[in-house]
C-alpha positions as CSV (number, residue, x, y, z in Angstrom):
1,M,-235.5,130.8,186.7
2,F,-234.6,134.0,184.8
3,M,-233.0,136.9,186.6
4,S,-231.6,140.0,185.0
5,K,-227.9,140.8,185.5
6,S,-228.6,144.1,187.2
7,L,-230.9,142.4,189.7
8,K,-228.4,139.6,190.2
9,L,-225.7,142.1,190.9
10,T,-227.9,144.0,193.4
11,L,-228.8,140.8,195.3
12,D,-225.1,139.7,195.3
13,I,-224.2,143.0,197.1
14,L,-227.2,142.9,199.4
15,I,-227.0,139.2,200.5
16,G,-223.2,138.8,200.0
17,A,-222.2,141.9,201.9
18,A,-224.9,144.0,203.5
19,I,-226.8,141.3,205.4
20,P,-223.7,139.6,206.9
21,I,-222.6,143.0,208.2
22,L,-226.0,143.6,209.8
23,V,-225.8,140.1,211.4
24,L,-222.4,140.8,212.9
25,K,-223.5,144.2,214.1
26,Y,-227.0,143.4,215.5
27,G,-227.1,139.6,215.8
28,T,-224.2,139.1,218.2
29,E,-226.2,139.8,221.3
30,P,-229.2,137.5,220.6
31,L,-227.2,134.8,218.8
32,G,-223.9,134.9,220.7
33,A,-220.6,135.9,219.2
34,L,-219.6,132.6,217.6
35,N,-223.1,131.8,216.2
36,A,-223.4,135.4,214.8
37,Y,-220.0,135.1,213.2
38,L,-220.7,131.8,211.5
39,T,-224.2,132.9,210.4
40,A,-222.7,136.0,208.8
41,A,-220.1,133.8,207.0
42,M,-222.6,131.2,205.8
43,I,-225.2,133.6,204.3
44,P,-223.1,134.4,201.2
45,V,-222.2,130.7,200.8
46,V,-225.8,129.6,200.9
47,W,-226.8,132.4,198.4
48,V,-224.1,131.5,195.9
49,L,-225.0,127.8,196.1
50,L,-228.7,128.6,195.8
51,D,-228.0,130.8,192.8
52,L,-225.8,128.1,191.2
53,L,-228.0,125.1,191.9
54,V,-231.6,126.5,191.9
55,I,-231.9,130.0,190.4
56,T,-229.7,130.2,187.3
57,R,-228.4,126.6,187.2
58,R,-225.6,127.7,184.9
59,F,-222.4,125.7,185.1
60,N,-219.4,127.3,183.5
61,F,-215.9,128.6,184.4
62,I,-217.2,131.8,186.2
63,T,-220.0,130.1,188.2
64,A,-217.6,127.3,189.1
65,F,-214.9,129.8,190.2
66,V,-217.4,131.8,192.2
67,G,-218.9,128.7,193.8
68,L,-215.5,127.2,194.8
69,T,-214.3,130.6,196.2
70,S,-217.5,130.9,198.2
71,L,-217.1,127.4,199.6
72,M,-213.5,128.2,200.5
73,R,-214.5,131.3,202.4
74,G,-217.2,129.3,204.2
75,A,-214.7,126.6,205.2
76,L,-212.2,129.2,206.4
77,A,-214.9,130.6,208.7
78,F,-214.3,127.6,210.9
79,W,-210.7,128.5,211.3
80,Y,-211.0,130.4,214.5
81,V,-208.2,132.9,214.6
82,D,-207.6,136.6,215.3
83,G,-205.0,139.2,214.8
84,L,-202.4,138.5,212.0
85,L,-203.9,135.1,211.1
86,F,-207.4,136.6,210.7
87,A,-206.1,139.3,208.4
88,V,-204.4,136.6,206.3
89,K,-207.6,134.4,206.3
90,D,-209.8,137.3,205.2
91,S,-207.4,138.1,202.3
92,V,-207.0,134.6,200.9
93,S,-209.7,134.9,198.3
94,Y,-207.9,137.9,196.8
95,V,-204.7,135.9,196.5
96,V,-206.6,133.1,194.8
97,S,-208.1,135.5,192.3
98,F,-204.6,136.8,191.6
99,L,-203.3,133.3,191.0
100,V,-206.3,132.3,188.8
101,F,-206.3,135.4,186.6
102,G,-202.8,136.9,186.9
103,V,-200.5,133.9,187.1
104,T,-202.3,131.9,184.4
105,A,-202.1,134.9,182.1
106,L,-198.3,135.2,182.8
107,L,-198.0,131.5,182.1
108,G,-199.6,131.9,178.7
109,S,-203.0,130.2,179.5
110,P,-205.3,133.1,180.5
111,V,-208.6,132.1,182.0
112,T,-210.0,135.2,180.3
113,R,-210.4,133.0,177.2
114,A,-213.1,131.0,179.0
115,I,-214.7,134.2,180.1
116,A,-214.8,135.5,176.5
117,L,-216.4,132.2,175.3
118,Q,-219.0,132.4,178.1
119,G,-219.7,136.1,177.5
120,L,-220.4,135.6,173.8
121,S,-222.0,132.1,174.3
122,P,-221.6,130.3,170.9
123,D,-224.7,128.3,170.6
124,T,-223.6,125.9,167.8
125,P,-220.5,123.8,167.2
126,E,-219.8,125.9,164.1
127,R,-219.9,129.1,166.0
128,E,-217.7,127.7,168.8
129,Q,-215.1,126.7,166.1
130,Q,-215.3,130.2,164.6
131,M,-214.8,131.7,168.1
132,N,-211.8,129.6,168.9
133,R,-210.2,130.6,165.6
134,L,-210.8,134.2,166.5
135,L,-209.4,133.8,170.0
136,D,-206.3,132.1,168.6
137,E,-205.4,135.3,166.7
138,P,-202.2,136.8,168.3
139,T,-203.7,140.2,168.9
140,V,-206.7,138.7,170.7
141,G,-204.5,136.3,172.7
142,S,-202.3,139.3,173.8
143,A,-205.4,141.2,174.9
144,M,-206.7,138.3,176.9
145,K,-203.3,138.0,178.7
146,K,-203.3,141.7,179.5
147,A,-206.9,141.5,180.7
148,G,-206.0,138.6,183.0
149,I,-203.0,140.4,184.4
150,L,-205.1,143.5,185.0
151,I,-207.7,141.6,186.9
152,G,-205.1,139.6,188.8
153,V,-203.0,142.6,189.8
154,T,-206.1,144.6,190.9
155,N,-207.1,141.7,193.2
156,L,-203.6,141.4,194.6
157,A,-203.6,145.1,195.4
158,A,-207.1,144.9,196.9
159,G,-205.9,141.9,199.0
160,A,-203.0,143.9,200.3
161,I,-205.3,146.7,201.3
162,N,-207.8,144.3,202.9
163,F,-205.0,142.7,204.9
164,V,-203.7,146.0,206.2
165,I,-207.1,147.2,207.2
166,N,-208.0,144.0,209.0
167,Y,-204.6,143.9,210.7
168,R,-205.0,147.4,212.0
169,V,-208.7,147.4,212.9
170,V,-209.6,143.9,214.1
171,L,-207.7,143.8,217.3
172,A,-210.1,142.1,219.7
173,P,-209.9,138.4,220.6
174,F,-212.0,135.9,218.5
175,N,-215.4,134.9,219.8
176,T,-216.1,138.2,221.5
177,P,-218.7,140.9,220.7
178,A,-215.9,143.4,220.1
179,F,-214.3,141.1,217.5
180,N,-217.6,140.8,215.6
181,D,-218.1,144.5,215.7
182,Q,-214.6,145.2,214.4
183,V,-215.1,142.7,211.6
184,A,-218.4,144.3,210.7
185,N,-216.7,147.7,210.6
186,V,-214.0,146.4,208.3
187,N,-216.4,144.6,206.0
188,A,-218.5,147.8,205.7
189,I,-215.4,149.3,204.1
190,T,-213.8,146.5,202.2
191,R,-216.9,144.6,200.9
192,F,-218.1,147.8,199.2
193,V,-215.1,150.0,198.6
194,L,-212.7,147.3,197.4
195,V,-215.3,145.9,195.0
196,L,-215.3,149.2,193.0
197,P,-211.7,149.0,191.6
198,D,-212.3,145.3,190.9
199,M,-215.4,146.0,188.8
200,V,-213.6,148.9,187.0
201,A,-210.7,146.6,186.2
202,I,-213.0,143.8,185.0
203,F,-214.9,146.3,182.8
204,F,-211.7,147.6,181.2
205,A,-210.4,144.0,180.9
206,F,-213.5,142.9,179.1
207,S,-213.5,146.0,176.9
208,M,-209.8,145.3,176.0
209,M,-210.7,141.7,174.9
210,Y,-213.7,142.6,172.9
211,K,-211.9,145.5,171.3
212,A,-209.3,143.1,170.0
213,M,-211.9,140.7,168.7
214,Y,-214.0,143.4,166.9
215,A,-210.9,144.9,165.4
216,L,-210.5,141.7,163.3
217,L,-214.1,141.7,162.0
218,P,-215.2,143.1,158.7
219,A,-217.3,146.2,158.6
220,G,-221.1,145.8,158.6
221,Q,-223.3,146.6,155.6
222,G,-225.5,149.2,157.1
223,A,-226.5,146.8,159.9
224,D,-227.4,148.1,163.4
225,A,-224.4,148.0,165.7
226,D,-225.8,145.7,168.3
227,A,-224.1,142.9,170.2
228,G,-226.2,140.3,168.3
229,E,-224.5,141.3,165.0
230,F,-221.2,139.8,166.3
231,W,-222.0,136.4,164.9
232,T,-222.9,137.8,161.5
233,L,-219.6,139.7,161.3
234,L,-217.7,136.6,162.5
235,A,-219.4,134.5,159.9
236,R,-218.4,137.0,157.2
237,R,-214.8,136.9,158.5
238,E,-214.8,133.1,158.1
239,E,-216.1,133.5,154.5
240,A,-213.3,136.0,153.8
241,M,-210.7,133.7,155.3
242,T,-212.0,130.9,153.0
243,L,-211.6,133.1,150.0
244,G,-208.2,134.3,151.2
245,T,-209.3,137.9,151.8
246,A,-209.6,137.9,155.6
247,G,-210.5,141.2,157.0
248,D,-211.9,142.5,153.7
249,S,-215.0,140.5,152.9
250,S,-216.9,143.8,152.5
251,G,-214.1,146.0,151.5
252,S,-213.0,147.2,154.9
253,A,-212.6,146.4,158.5
254,L,-214.6,148.0,161.3
255,A,-213.6,151.6,162.0
256,A,-211.7,152.3,165.2
257,D,-214.6,154.2,166.8
258,D,-217.0,151.4,165.8
259,V,-214.7,148.8,167.4
260,Q,-214.6,150.8,170.6
261,T,-218.3,151.3,170.8
262,R,-219.1,147.7,170.2
263,A,-216.5,146.5,172.7
264,A,-217.8,148.9,175.4
265,R,-221.4,147.8,174.7
266,Q,-220.4,144.1,175.1
267,A,-218.5,144.8,178.3
268,R,-221.5,146.7,179.7
269,E,-223.8,143.8,178.9
270,E,-221.6,141.6,181.1
271,F,-222.6,143.9,184.0
272,G,-226.3,144.1,183.0
273,L,-225.9,147.8,182.2
274,S,-227.3,147.7,178.7
């Protein structure tokens, strides 16, 4: 089932954040405090699994990470705590993201490499080999590490803010209408406000990676600067490497402005904005 990235992002925000908040706010009285809390927690889990198994049916690093994170949040919903422990529980996913992106980058094995492969989607074994050779370049590897650290640190900072807000606002005992109302109030802030710096960080991280890749590709020969041309330029780079003239198969590399434009366009495509 095809779904545009912009529609997918809208549904993620609506089903993953807005509807659970409404359930906590207005479903507590008819459903009961515990049932409303669990329903609000399970709605995003069901949506993610439905998207993964029925709608898009795409299995890769990102979908696996999103799916496992969603399942983790769903499982944690059954850990009935309040106060300090609830603030910790609600912030665990941010710490996991920091570990997956930031720590792996610091250890020299950034998961952003898998994201780059997924984003450009090599559709033949030959293209996959060409991509891997490009990603093995030192400048590209450095950019992927920096991108992973940027995403990881942003999530760690967001997690710290999320923890503080929950700790200061969610003061009522668990399984009470007041608790659900306070959680809804916090989520109305964190589920929308904290996602903005994360998306900005991801955009700049993707741009950084793609900029490093395009900087190693030869200039086009009057071709339109669209994302699909990436594979043409990469193939020409491979030809140049075979001839021992890497980076100069057409006389020059891509200009800096062209590199920036292509990288930004590719990053926007990841968000369904172009």
